[in-house]
C-alpha positions as CSV (number, residue, x, y, z in Angstrom):
1,X,1.5,8.4,-26.4
2,X,-0.8,9.0,-23.4
3,X,0.4,5.8,-21.6
4,X,4.0,6.8,-22.2
5,X,3.4,10.2,-20.7
6,X,1.7,8.6,-17.7
7,X,4.7,6.2,-17.3
8,X,7.1,9.1,-17.4
9,X,5.0,11.1,-14.9
10,X,4.9,8.2,-12.5
11,X,8.6,7.5,-12.9
12,X,9.4,11.1,-12.1
13,X,7.0,11.1,-9.1
14,X,8.7,8.1,-7.6
15,X,5.6,5.9,-7.7
16,X,6.0,2.2,-8.4
17,X,3.4,0.8,-10.7
18,X,3.0,-2.7,-12.0
19,X,3.8,-2.8,-15.7
20,X,1.5,-4.9,-17.8
21,X,-1.5,-4.6,-20.1
22,X,-4.2,-2.6,-18.5
23,X,-7.7,-4.1,-18.7
24,X,-10.8,-2.1,-18.8
25,X,-12.5,-1.7,-15.5
26,X,-15.8,-0.2,-14.6
27,X,-16.3,3.0,-12.7
28,X,-16.0,3.5,-9.0
29,X,-17.9,5.6,-6.5
30,X,-17.2,6.6,-3.0
31,X,-20.0,5.1,-0.8
32,X,-18.9,6.7,2.5
33,X,-16.1,8.1,4.5
34,X,-15.4,7.8,8.2
35,X,-12.6,8.7,10.6
36,X,-10.0,6.2,11.7
37,X,-6.8,6.6,13.8
38,X,-4.6,8.9,11.8
39,X,-7.2,10.1,9.3
40,X,-9.9,8.7,7.2
41,X,-11.3,5.6,5.4
42,X,-13.0,6.0,2.0
43,X,-15.3,3.1,1.1
44,X,-15.4,2.7,-2.6
45,X,-17.6,0.4,-4.7
46,X,-16.6,-0.4,-8.3
47,X,-18.3,-2.3,-11.1
48,X,-17.1,-4.6,-13.9
49,X,-15.8,-6.5,-12.0
50,X,-17.5,-5.7,-8.8
51,X,-15.2,-4.7,-6.0
52,X,-15.5,-3.0,-2.6
53,X,-12.3,-1.3,-1.5
54,X,-11.5,0.6,1.6
55,X,-8.7,3.2,1.1
56,X,-6.9,4.8,4.1
57,X,-5.3,8.2,4.2
58,X,-4.5,11.2,6.3
59,X,-7.1,13.2,4.4
60,X,-10.3,12.1,2.6
61,X,-8.6,12.8,-0.7
62,X,-5.6,10.6,0.2
63,X,-8.0,7.8,1.3
64,X,-9.9,8.0,-1.9
65,X,-6.7,8.0,-4.0
66,X,-5.4,5.0,-2.2
67,X,-8.6,3.1,-2.8
68,X,-8.5,4.0,-6.5
69,X,-4.8,3.0,-6.7
70,X,-5.7,-0.4,-5.2
71,X,-8.4,-0.7,-7.9
72,X,-5.8,0.2,-10.6
73,X,-3.5,-2.5,-9.2
74,X,-6.4,-5.0,-9.5
75,X,-7.2,-3.9,-13.0
76,X,-3.6,-4.4,-14.0
77,X,-3.6,-8.1,-13.0
78,X,-3.0,-7.9,-9.3
79,X,-5.3,-9.3,-6.6
80,X,-8.2,-7.4,-5.1
81,X,-6.9,-5.7,-2.0
82,X,-8.6,-3.5,0.6
83,X,-7.6,-1.8,3.8
84,X,-8.8,-3.4,7.0
85,X,-7.8,-1.1,9.8
86,X,-5.4,1.5,11.0
87,X,-3.9,2.1,14.4
88,X,-1.2,4.1,16.0
89,X,2.3,2.6,16.1
90,X,5.7,3.7,17.3
91,X,6.5,7.0,15.5
92,X,3.4,7.0,13.4
93,X,0.7,4.6,12.1
94,X,0.1,1.1,10.9
95,X,-2.3,0.0,8.1
96,X,-3.6,-3.6,7.8
97,X,-4.7,-4.7,4.4
98,X,-6.1,-7.9,3.0
99,X,-6.0,-9.3,-0.5
100,X,-7.8,-12.1,-2.3
101,X,-6.7,-14.7,-4.8
102,X,-4.2,-15.5,-3.5
103,X,-5.3,-14.6,0.0
104,X,-2.7,-12.6,1.9
105,X,-2.5,-10.0,4.6
106,X,-0.2,-7.0,4.6
107,X,0.8,-4.8,7.6
108,X,2.8,-1.6,6.9
109,X,4.1,1.4,8.8
110,X,4.4,5.1,8.0
111,X,4.9,8.4,9.8
112,X,1.4,9.4,8.5
113,X,-1.6,7.2,7.7
114,X,-1.2,8.0,4.0
115,X,2.4,6.9,4.1
116,X,1.4,3.6,5.9
117,X,-1.3,2.9,3.3
118,X,1.1,3.6,0.4
119,X,3.7,1.2,1.9
120,X,1.0,-1.5,2.3
121,X,0.0,-1.1,-1.4
122,X,3.7,-1.0,-2.6
123,X,4.6,-4.1,-0.5
124,X,1.9,-6.0,-2.4
125,X,2.8,-4.5,-5.7
126,X,6.4,-5.7,-5.5
127,X,5.3,-9.3,-5.3
128,X,1.6,-9.8,-6.1
129,X,1.7,-13.6,-5.6
130,X,3.7,-13.5,-2.4
131,X,3.0,-12.6,1.2
132,X,5.2,-9.6,2.1
133,X,4.6,-7.5,5.2
134,X,6.2,-5.3,7.8
135,X,6.5,-7.1,11.2
136,X,7.8,-4.5,13.6
137,X,8.8,-0.9,14.0
138,X,10.9,0.4,16.8
139,X,12.7,3.5,17.9
140,X,16.5,3.4,17.6
141,X,19.3,6.0,18.1
142,X,18.7,8.7,15.4
143,X,15.3,7.4,14.2
144,X,13.4,4.2,13.6
145,X,13.9,0.6,12.3
146,X,11.3,-1.3,10.4
147,X,11.6,-5.1,10.0
148,X,9.6,-7.3,7.6
149,X,9.6,-10.5,5.6
150,X,8.2,-12.3,2.6
151,X,7.3,-16.0,2.0
152,X,7.9,-18.4,-0.9
153,X,10.9,-18.2,-0.6
154,X,11.3,-16.8,2.9
155,X,13.3,-13.6,3.1
156,X,13.8,-11.2,6.0
157,X,14.5,-7.5,5.5
158,X,14.9,-4.3,7.5
159,X,15.5,-0.6,7.0
160,X,16.3,2.4,9.1
161,X,15.6,6.1,8.8
162,X,15.1,9.3,10.6
163,X,11.3,8.8,10.2
164,X,9.1,5.7,10.2
165,X,8.2,6.4,6.5
166,X,11.9,6.5,5.6
167,X,12.6,3.3,7.5
168,X,9.6,1.5,5.9
169,X,10.7,2.5,2.4
170,X,14.3,1.4,3.0
171,X,13.0,-1.9,4.4
172,X,10.8,-2.5,1.3
173,X,13.7,-1.6,-1.0
174,X,16.1,-3.9,0.9
175,X,13.8,-6.9,0.5
176,X,15.4,-7.9,-2.9
177,X,11.8,-8.8,-4.0
178,X,10.2,-7.5,-7.1
């Protein structure tokens, strides 16, 4: 019943979560926080299995939540992923994330740092065994365009929107992956 209610709540909130049997994971603790372009990084350490995850967000709470959502993704059978860095980009921010087993790197854009971190995580969640990333963001008439691609098989995708976040979401949704 509890899992069903959680699934309904996540569906209503618009979050995409990998469906599968959840495995027990040990607790996590925030080791430190620091500033980064656009917000904060929360460094989280977890046990059983041991994992060190950097979450990025516009606030410390958002950064902590993104780290814990990456841990949840790992616990549900995805690879261990962690944020690497953030920087300013056209119309917002970019987050770079790396994942292990299989090794891959994800770049994603968003109007806010939280949006960029969420897009990086969601790009990995749509295809855990593939390498999917945003490549470019640019200003266009009326907003922004985000382009990206995936490997194995290779697909290219793009999306437009009045904000970078909207363009990034539309690009991810147009990928046909997942």
